One Martini backbone bead per residue (centre of mass of N, CA, C, O) as a GRO file, in nm:
protein
   98
    1UNK     BB    1  12.738   8.844  16.253
    2UNK     BB    2  12.881   8.966  16.531
    3UNK     BB    3  12.926   9.196  16.764
    4UNK     BB    4  13.234   9.345  16.881
    5UNK     BB    5  13.341   9.425  17.214
    6UNK     BB    6  13.550   9.619  17.424
    7UNK     BB    7  13.677   9.651  17.699
    8UNK     BB    8  13.886   9.877  17.819
    9UNK     BB    9  14.087   9.671  17.937
   10UNK     BB   10  14.119   9.499  17.679
   11UNK     BB   11  14.217   9.723  17.492
   12UNK     BB   12  14.469   9.794  17.659
   13UNK     BB   13  14.604   9.516  17.638
   14UNK     BB   14  14.630   9.504  17.332
   15UNK     BB   15  14.796   9.765  17.301
   16UNK     BB   16  15.030   9.690  17.488
   17UNK     BB   17  15.116   9.438  17.332
   18UNK     BB   18  15.169   9.567  17.063
   19UNK     BB   19  15.386   9.766  17.164
   20UNK     BB   20  15.582   9.562  17.274
   21UNK     BB   21  15.635   9.416  17.005
   22UNK     BB   22  15.706   9.675  16.839
   23UNK     BB   23  15.931   9.815  17.043
   24UNK     BB   24  16.086   9.544  17.196
   25UNK     BB   25  16.106   9.384  16.946
   26UNK     BB   26  16.067   9.284  16.652
   27UNK     BB   27  16.029   9.398  16.357
   28UNK     BB   28  15.676   9.361  16.290
   29UNK     BB   29  15.543   9.202  16.535
   30UNK     BB   30  15.299   9.378  16.594
   31UNK     BB   31  15.151   9.319  16.325
   32UNK     BB   32  15.124   9.017  16.372
   33UNK     BB   33  14.960   9.032  16.627
   34UNK     BB   34  14.722   9.185  16.506
   35UNK     BB   35  14.640   8.968  16.299
   36UNK     BB   36  14.593   8.739  16.506
   37UNK     BB   37  14.379   8.888  16.666
   38UNK     BB   38  14.182   8.928  16.432
   39UNK     BB   39  14.147   8.623  16.380
   40UNK     BB   40  14.025   8.556  16.655
   41UNK     BB   41  13.777   8.738  16.619
   42UNK     BB   42  13.669   8.594  16.368
   43UNK     BB   43  13.624   8.322  16.508
   44UNK     BB   44  13.420   8.425  16.708
   45UNK     BB   45  13.212   8.540  16.509
   46UNK     BB   46  13.160   8.268  16.344
   47UNK     BB   47  13.191   8.081  16.643
   48UNK     BB   48  13.112   8.142  16.960
   49UNK     BB   49  13.025   7.833  17.057
   50UNK     BB   50  13.298   7.664  17.003
   51UNK     BB   51  13.376   7.776  17.286
   52UNK     BB   52  13.399   7.689  17.594
   53UNK     BB   53  13.336   7.736  17.902
   54UNK     BB   54  13.546   7.813  18.186
   55UNK     BB   55  13.381   8.054  18.342
   56UNK     BB   56  13.091   8.052  18.344
   57UNK     BB   57  13.059   8.266  18.046
   58UNK     BB   58  13.359   8.235  17.983
   59UNK     BB   59  13.563   8.247  17.702
   60UNK     BB   60  13.821   8.094  17.476
   61UNK     BB   61  14.081   8.220  17.255
   62UNK     BB   62  14.355   8.168  17.072
   63UNK     BB   63  14.654   8.315  16.982
   64UNK     BB   64  14.833   8.282  16.728
   65UNK     BB   65  15.189   8.264  16.794
   66UNK     BB   66  15.084   8.346  17.086
   67UNK     BB   67  15.061   8.385  17.455
   68UNK     BB   68  14.743   8.439  17.395
   69UNK     BB   69  14.409   8.540  17.506
   70UNK     BB   70  14.060   8.549  17.442
   71UNK     BB   71  13.810   8.687  17.642
   72UNK     BB   72  13.453   8.599  17.647
   73UNK     BB   73  13.112   8.714  17.594
   74UNK     BB   74  12.772   8.624  17.543
   75UNK     BB   75  12.538   8.845  17.424
   76UNK     BB   76  12.259   8.955  17.274
   77UNK     BB   77  12.409   9.226  17.138
   78UNK     BB   78  12.704   9.093  17.206
   79UNK     BB   79  13.047   9.056  17.202
   80UNK     BB   80  13.257   9.043  17.495
   81UNK     BB   81  13.567   9.159  17.563
   82UNK     BB   82  13.754   9.105  17.874
   83UNK     BB   83  14.035   8.985  17.741
   84UNK     BB   84  14.404   9.017  17.681
   85UNK     BB   85  14.588   8.736  17.787
   86UNK     BB   86  14.831   8.590  17.922
   87UNK     BB   87  14.860   8.246  17.981
   88UNK     BB   88  15.049   8.283  18.257
   89UNK     BB   89  14.848   8.413  18.398
   90UNK     BB   90  14.643   8.439  18.636
   91UNK     BB   91  14.310   8.351  18.643
   92UNK     BB   92  14.211   8.590  18.815
   93UNK     BB   93  14.228   8.811  18.596
   94UNK     BB   94  13.961   8.704  18.435
   95UNK     BB   95  13.757   8.614  18.660
   96UNK     BB   96  13.687   8.903  18.776
   97UNK     BB   97  13.514   8.967  18.497
   98UNK     BB   98  13.262   8.754  18.525
   0.00000   0.00000   0.00000
């Protein structure tokens, strides 16, 4: 199992999304988002090569039940999450991090 690290920007996006669901949506929805995000990270850890590169070496796994995706790169020392981004945002948002 590989080590997963978040870029500061990706960590901030995940936290902002959690807070939005927790504070502005239905009670408990933030916790559900967090579990689904954790599950997406587990899927990446268990099979990082299962998801094909979308742009350069950036890969994507979808967060179940939510319109978000985790974008990541596989490096020798770790898997680096470069973004936790809403799927409707312009691709330029995650491509600039590649």
